[in-house]
N, C-alpha and C positions, 0 to 999 in steps of 0.2 A: 747082605747086595739086594738092589732095588728091585723091586717086583711090579712090573707092566703088565697091561693087557693093552693090546693093539689093535685099532678099530680095523674094520675089512680095508675103508681105503687107505690105509697108511701101507697095504698088501699091494692095493693096485698100481699106487702112487711111484713102489719101490720096482714093477716088474714092468713101468712101464719108461723108466728114466735109469742112468746106475751115477748120475748127479744129484742129487736132493738127496734132506735128510732122512725120507725113509730108506732105502735103501743104506745109506750108512748105519741107520739104527740094523739094518738084517744082519749089516759086518758085525757090528757089535753084537748082536746076537749069537752069532755061531762064532766071537769068541770067546762067549760065554762074561761077556759085562755087566751082563741084565737077565732074570728071571722071566721069560716069556709067559705069562700064564692061561690058558685056552680050557674051555670046555668043548664040549662033543658038538653042541648045536654052532657053536661058535668056527669050530674047524668045518663044517658041513655048510658055514654061511658064506668062510672064507675058499670053501670050493667049489663051492655053486658060483656065486661072484667071478671068480677067477677064470672060470671055464667060461662064462659067458662070449658068444663070437666075438664080437664084438673089442671084450678085452683078449683075448685070444693074439685078433689080430693088431691091436694097438700095441701089445709087448712083442710081438714075433715070436710066440710061442703057438707051441701042438698043446694037445690034451695027454700026449705022455708026458712033454716036459714040467705041464703045469702037475701033474700027477708026481714025479721026482719030485720037486719041488717043496707039494706038500709033504710028503712021507720024509725029507730032509728035513725039512720043517719041527715036524713031528718029535723028530729027535734031541731038538734043543727047546718045548715047552714043557710048564709044570700042566698038568693036569689037574683042570679044578671039578666039581662034583657042584652040581646045583642044587644046594642045598632047601633056600628060599627064593622065594620066589617075589622078586614088588612091583608085578605089572599093575597100572601102568606108568609109568615115571617119565620116558618120551614120546614123541609124538610120531615115529616111526616102530616099528615092531622090530625091526632087525638090530636096531639101535638095545632095545631089551634083553638081548644077550649079552651084547657085549658089556651092557653096566649088569647085569647080574655074574657076568665071570667076572668083574671086577671085584665086586662087592663082596660073592663069596670065597675068591682067592683072595681076600684081604688084600688088592693090590697097592704098591705106595702111588700109582699114577696111571689114570687112564690116557691112551694117546690116539688123538682123531686128529683131523683134516679138518673137521667138522665139528668145531668145540661148542658152537653155539647151539650145536643138536643132546646136545648132553650136558649143558651150563647149568640149569637151574635143580638137576636130579644129582648135579656132582655136590654142590654147594650144597642140596637138602642132607649129600651120606657125608658132607666134607671130604668130600674122594679127589685128590688134585686133580687137575686135565687139564693137558697140557698139547701143541703140534707137536708133530715131529721133529722140528727144527726149535723147540723152547727145549726140548727133551733132549733132545741130541748135546745142546749147548750145553745145558744146564751139568748132563752126568759124563760125557764126554768128550768134550770139544779141550784141544787143551792148546792154546795158543802159541807156546814157547815149541810142544812138537809139529805144530800145521795140520791138527788135527786129530 
């Protein structure tokens, strides 16, 4: 089964719209069609960003709803312990924990809406990098079934 790390922006996009590939990926995760990898620092990043007032408002969510979502997400992720740190590899410190989770967890792919932020580091480590749409189309989309 494919092992993927989802960048925080994928969760933000899914929280704002049920129409896009990011939301479809969370549905595929719930169906256990892939393994999502997460480290403690990455989960804390998910929480911090999803609980920002502007994110709560944009997604019409409460803190309680966000906590429930994160609790449920934890049921579907494989924990990754960070044994090796390769900092600095990216321009943004928040991106470092995403990359380190992918490398330590031996991810098959890193999924992000900002592939440019990871491009050089992903190439350096031979880590496939895809947008949510690319990942969904490559692994889950079946035009014969309509999705």
